[in-house]
Phi, psi and omega in degrees: 000131182296134181268148172246143177270130174235164181236132173240115176261098190053259189249010182262126180248129174235133182243149174212155185260140172272133168267113186235099183273133182234136185226157184230138184273304180275118182259025179273149180273153179283126188270325184221137183272316179270128184294131178265075183259357184259081189218146179268128170198180189281352178274321179184163184224150164236112182251141177268130177052041176273154179284130184288146176255181182294342184269358184276130177255126178275119183291132177279108182250020181284159183282136184233040171062027171204161188287319180243125177243122181256117183267002172071194181292132176253124183267073180153177178289155184241133176251128173256120182270134178271122180236212182283348180274157172268135179235143174240142183235131177234131174254114176061036175080011178288162183312126181296138181240131178290125180279140179237357178204172174304147177227143168248129183243130173233344181298137177291146183160168171261122187249146175230124178253113174267123183253121176256099177269183185298317187237012179201158175229136178207170187235136170246125181249151176205166180230139176244123181276152175251172177275129180284113177214151174242352176234133183232140166256124186239153188291317181202181184295334182295337178287350185293327182301317179291323177291320175298321178293311179306314181294320182287323177298324181266007175057040178289137180287333190204142170222147182239130180239132180242129176243140183297336183277151175258120180262128177267335174257109184272346185299318175302330181290312179300316180294325180290323177296317177301318178293319179296320180294317178298313180301320179292318179295328185269348185244347178240094193291345176283339183291134182218092182254133179271316180199165173206159185225137183246134172232128180237134176234115182241106176240262178277331173230190178239116180250124182248124179239125178241122181257140185239146171238123185259164184274058179059026185265134179237173174299334178294321178299312180303312180299322180295318184291320181298323179290318181295315179300315178299320178293322179298316180297329183278342185243331186277330191241155168222174190294342182275349184291137171269179190297315184291330177291323174296321177298310181296317178303318183288316180296313179302315172305312181296316178298324179287332190252336188250139179243151177286130178298114183298338176299332179298334180281347179271336185130155186303329183291343182269351189267131175295134182302333180294338181293343177274010183244161174296334184293324177295318178292320188276321190264312184272344185057036181206117184205170172254192195300318179288335174292313171306308187294325183282327175295310183295326181297315183297310190294313186293319176294329178292337180248026169079021173251102185302122190222133188239159180260124185243136177237142180186215175236150174226119186050040177078008180244139178305136190206159178228139173213198184233159162242144182230152177249117178239117183055038175085003180250141177266139177222153170274144175217114181245092184290337176293314183281342171294323190281283182061019170047241189292349182266356178279121183236142169077189188259002182275139176248115173275160179061038176243105178062066186253163180272167171301320182299315179294311182300326183292349174294333186224342186243151176230133180209163180283100184290347179284339184260351181236149181292160180287136174245102188236357184263147173249012186297326183246023171299153184307320184290338182267355185259140178264096185253000178064038181277121187289334184256026175236121184239150175246133181216125180259344178222166178297329178295323177290328172297317176302317182295321176298317185292332173296319176293324177300318181294312183298322183272000179053040181282137177255343176226138178194168182235140175239122177268116184248146169297141189288348181284341178289143181287119186290318182295315179297319178299316178293320176296323177293321181295313182300315182293314185297321182269357182047052185209149168283170185203151165256146182209157165241150176234140183229131177259120177227104180059239182270012185237157168238130177255123174257116178259119195239134173233123180279146186264000000 
């Protein structure tokens, strides 16, 4: 629900509306929700319950007294053993998938295995290298997705794919490339493509050439992101955190460090293309909605919280946000709208693990392409996160108790969650009088509660 900033000068209330523009660069719909990275082809394979060969390396997933262990480059196929622990696997920040059997991995990429043991959670990372090629002979059109991913990951200007068959109707090839590129951009958050061009020549065989233009991204950006990501995993998380605590730690960090690119409020034509990427959010600390969404997507998937990229509209403007899975339940999470930069007040986060019903008040998306989010179990109001500037009050006496803590802690910004039956105007006047200060505030109605986010003047 959109917040309005109001001002209370002791007992006088003045209201004004914020204009908060949000824009999305890639306007394509999500074709597949679960990433199809486990596929057999000539480029690479991920096999379930396969017999190991002499080239297979069994990944060491034992605990080593820290949250993140990077095993580095693995020179061979990698086998992940399924044991009594629960394991989630993410490739290059794609939505984390729960493992149900042993796996052998040969597809190139940076992988993260999150291990949920009885009393601890930790992550083991490793990398599988690919063969550097710009020309590929592929078995069929299904192999194009992996070739395109390899090209885009390695920032290749051009890639050529040759199929032994001659195709007389080229439209299905164009459509499949379009679908593959959209799918890759939406499921692998490091990929940042500005434009691409397709050329197809079908004579005795079929030769497909795809040329790429990137959003001013270089290998230096990728290296910088890997370093930042490694540091985040070593500083934001510990082995005792459950999934929603890892989620909150990630969101809180991004809100504290990333600002919304003001050019986004002027319109898409004014936004630097790089602002739509996780690199802008992580390195420049300035991004628009899809930059926020892709950064949080990569981090959460790498720590075993399945996170997806959602595209739609918000208040009539193209917009991107996320869906997350917590304990088997799906939720919406709009970190851009949670932030609002200088307009964000207090410790309460709106748009954190929301239902379809709540999001539908301001957001529009294709509900046929995304799972239902109907639970409130892990909504921000239901979680015990130990946030010092967030208070709950069902009576005016409890408001007074909260204000005592505010005074003792010398807090200038805080949030109070009220039962909706309390008179909001009287409560605000009492807060202003008790603290002997004017204040700015936003109010949010959520079910039976009103949240007052307050900044003292």
